[in-house]
C-alpha positions in Angstrom: -45.3 -3.6 21.6 -43.9 -7.8 22.1 -43.0 -6.9 18.1 -41.4 -3.4 19.3 -39.3 -5.1 21.9 -38.1 -8.6 19.2 -36.9 -4.9 16.9 -34.9 -3.3 19.4 -33.6 -7.4 20.7 -32.6 -8.1 17.1 -31.1 -4.5 16.9 -29.1 -5.5 20.2 -27.9 -8.9 18.9 -26.4 -7.7 15.2 -24.8 -4.6 17.8 -23.2 -7.8 19.8 -22.6 -10.5 16.8 -20.2 -7.2 15.5 -18.7 -6.2 19.1 -18.0 -10.4 19.5 -16.7 -10.3 15.8 -14.5 -7.5 16.4 -13.1 -8.4 20.1 -12.1 -12.2 18.5 -9.3 -10.6 15.7 -8.2 -7.9 18.1 -7.3 -10.5 20.8 -5.8 -12.4 18.7 -4.0 -9.5 16.7 -3.3 -8.1 20.1 -1.5 -11.6 21.1 0.3 -11.7 18.0 2.0 -8.1 18.6 3.1 -8.6 22.0 4.6 -11.8 20.9 6.8 -10.7 18.5 7.3 -7.3 21.1 8.0 -9.8 24.4 10.8 -11.2 21.3 12.3 -8.4 20.2 13.0 -6.7 24.2 14.1 -10.0 25.1 16.7 -9.6 22.0 17.7 -6.1 22.1 17.3 -7.0 26.7 20.8 -9.2 25.4 22.7 -6.6 22.9 23.1 -4.3 26.0 24.8 -6.9 28.1 27.2 -6.8 25.8 27.0 -3.3 24.7 30.0 -1.2 25.8 29.5 1.8 27.1 28.7 4.9 25.1 26.0 6.1 22.4 25.4 3.4 20.4 23.6 1.6 23.8 22.5 4.5 25.3 20.6 4.4 21.7 19.3 0.6 22.9 18.4 1.3 26.1 16.1 4.3 24.8 14.8 1.4 22.0 14.5 -1.1 25.0 12.3 1.6 27.1 9.1 2.4 24.3 9.3 -1.4 23.2 8.3 -1.1 27.5 5.9 1.1 26.7 4.8 -0.3 23.7 4.3 -3.4 26.0 2.2 -2.0 28.1 -0.5 -0.3 26.2 -0.4 -3.6 24.5 -1.1 -6.2 27.8 -3.6 -2.9 28.6 -5.6 -3.7 25.6 -5.9 -7.5 26.0 -7.3 -6.6 29.3 -10.0 -4.5 27.7 -10.3 -7.1 24.0 -8.5 -11.1 25.5 -10.0 -13.6 25.9 -12.4 -12.5 29.0 -13.6 -9.8 27.5 -14.5 -11.9 24.8 -16.3 -14.0 26.8 -18.2 -11.8 28.5 -19.7 -10.5 24.6 -20.5 -14.0 23.8 -22.6 -14.7 27.4 -23.8 -11.4 26.4 -25.0 -12.1 23.2 -26.4 -15.8 24.6 -28.4 -13.6 26.6 -29.8 -11.6 23.9 -30.7 -15.1 22.1 -32.8 -16.5 24.7 -34.5 -12.8 25.0 -35.4 -13.3 21.7 -36.8 -16.6 22.4 -38.9 -15.7 25.5 -40.3 -12.5 22.6 -41.0 -15.0 20.2 -42.7 -17.5 22.9 -44.9 -14.9 23.7 -45.9 -13.3 20.9 -46.5 -16.6 19.8 -49.5 -17.2 22.9 -50.7 -14.0 22.1 -51.3 -14.8 18.7 -52.9 -18.2 19.7 -55.2 -16.6 22.4 -56.5 -13.9 20.1 -57.1 -16.2 17.4 -59.5 -18.1 19.9 -60.7 -14.7 21.1 -63.4 -14.8 17.7 
């Protein structure tokens, strides 16, 4: 029973290690892309302030709306994959590691007790 529990925990640990790695990479990627979008929004806003009314200004306003939507999506993803989510996954991984240590100690205690019965 304990060996099955340990195997299950090792599988969960492997899965969580991959999640931590994925969250870490995604968090950095989202932050970089978001900074680029913010810079682009700033540039478009500057251009809009000096453009006269007309088709070019209309096109730039539509572009700004699309950029703001991208910003919204990235900020939403950042909540799911950002630093806090990464810390939560790291905490989950640490918990599993502690559980594996406890199961190992249990297996050792049972093995030692079994040896005294012979």
